C-alpha positions as CSV (number, residue, x, y, z in Angstrom):
1,M,74.2,121.8,103.9
2,K,73.4,121.6,100.2
3,F,76.4,123.8,99.5
4,V,78.7,121.5,101.3
5,L,77.3,118.5,99.4
6,L,77.6,120.3,96.1
7,L,81.2,121.2,96.9
8,I,82.1,117.6,97.8
9,V,80.5,116.4,94.5
10,L,82.5,119.0,92.5
11,V,85.8,118.0,94.1
12,A,85.1,114.3,93.4
13,L,84.2,115.1,89.8
14,V,87.5,117.0,89.3
15,A,89.5,114.2,90.9
16,C,87.8,111.7,88.5
17,I,88.5,113.8,85.4
18,Q,92.2,114.3,86.3
19,A,92.8,110.6,87.3
20,G,95.6,109.1,85.3
21,E,97.3,112.4,84.3
22,Y,100.6,113.4,85.9
23,Q,102.6,116.5,84.9
24,W,105.8,118.0,86.2
25,G,106.5,121.5,84.8
26,E,104.8,123.3,82.0
27,P,106.0,123.2,78.3
28,G,106.7,126.7,77.1
29,P,106.5,128.3,73.6
30,K,110.2,127.7,73.0
31,D,110.3,124.1,74.2
32,F,110.7,121.1,71.9
33,L,109.1,117.7,72.3
34,I,112.1,115.5,73.0
35,A,110.4,112.2,73.5
36,K,106.9,110.7,73.1
37,D,106.6,107.1,74.0
38,K,104.0,104.5,74.8
39,V,104.6,102.4,77.9
40,K,102.8,99.1,78.1
41,K,102.8,96.2,80.5
42,R,100.2,93.4,80.6
43,Y,98.3,92.7,83.7
44,V,98.8,89.7,86.0
45,W,95.5,88.5,87.5
46,G,95.2,89.6,91.1
47,L,98.5,91.5,91.3
48,K,99.8,95.0,90.8
49,V,102.4,95.4,88.0
50,S,105.0,98.1,87.6
51,K,107.2,99.3,84.8
52,K,110.2,101.6,84.8
53,Y,110.6,104.1,82.0
54,V,114.2,105.5,81.6
55,F,114.9,108.5,79.3
56,K,118.5,109.2,78.4
57,Q,120.1,111.6,75.9
58,K,123.4,111.5,74.2
59,K,126.0,113.8,75.8
60,V,126.4,115.9,72.7
61,D,123.5,118.4,72.1
62,A,121.5,117.2,75.1
63,L,118.6,119.4,76.0
64,T,117.5,120.3,79.5
65,I,114.1,118.8,80.5
66,T,111.5,121.5,81.2
67,A,108.3,119.4,81.4
68,I,107.2,115.8,81.7
69,R,103.6,114.6,81.1
70,V,102.3,111.1,81.7
71,K,98.8,110.3,80.6
72,D,96.8,107.1,80.5
73,I,95.7,106.1,77.0
74,K,92.4,105.0,78.4
75,K,90.8,106.1,81.7
76,K,90.0,102.5,82.7
77,Y,93.7,101.6,83.3
78,D,94.2,104.4,85.9
79,S,97.9,103.8,86.6
80,T,100.1,106.0,88.8
81,A,103.4,107.7,87.9
82,E,106.2,108.6,90.2
83,L,109.3,110.5,89.2
84,V,112.2,108.5,90.7
85,S,115.3,110.3,89.5
86,G,116.3,113.2,87.2
87,G,113.5,115.3,85.9
88,L,113.1,119.0,85.5
89,G,116.5,120.8,85.0
90,S,118.4,117.6,84.2
91,K,119.3,115.7,81.0
92,G,117.4,112.5,81.8
93,C,114.8,111.0,84.0
94,T,113.4,107.7,85.4
95,I,109.6,107.3,85.9
96,R,108.0,104.4,87.7
97,L,104.5,103.5,86.6
98,K,102.3,101.3,88.8
99,S,98.9,99.8,88.0
100,K,96.0,99.0,90.2
101,R,95.5,95.4,91.2
102,G,94.6,93.3,88.1
103,K,95.0,96.1,85.6
104,S,97.4,96.8,82.8
105,I,99.7,99.8,82.3
106,R,99.1,101.7,79.0
107,S,100.4,105.2,79.3
108,R,101.9,107.9,77.0
109,V,105.0,109.7,78.2
110,E,105.9,113.1,76.7
111,I,109.1,114.9,77.6
112,W,109.7,118.5,76.7
113,G,113.0,120.4,76.8
114,R,115.1,123.3,75.5
């Protein structure tokens, strides 16, 4: 019984540590950091807010996306990220960020490619 309780506590701890971090793909040693942006949207009392982040490249010399990382600047904001279109293997992407009720969005988006 103690083992099961310990296992549940460890799983909850890992979930709390990784909250607010989303990653698609893994940046490799030959990948370049294409974009690093802060996404912010102020809270509205009692409501959830959302913000769409769109990444586009020029047609000439466009790199292929190999990894996308979205991380909350502070753990207290705890927003979620959803990859809406594009992403790994494409030249652009759209990410929708959503906050919890009554919270702001303050996240850092990093896009890697080669």
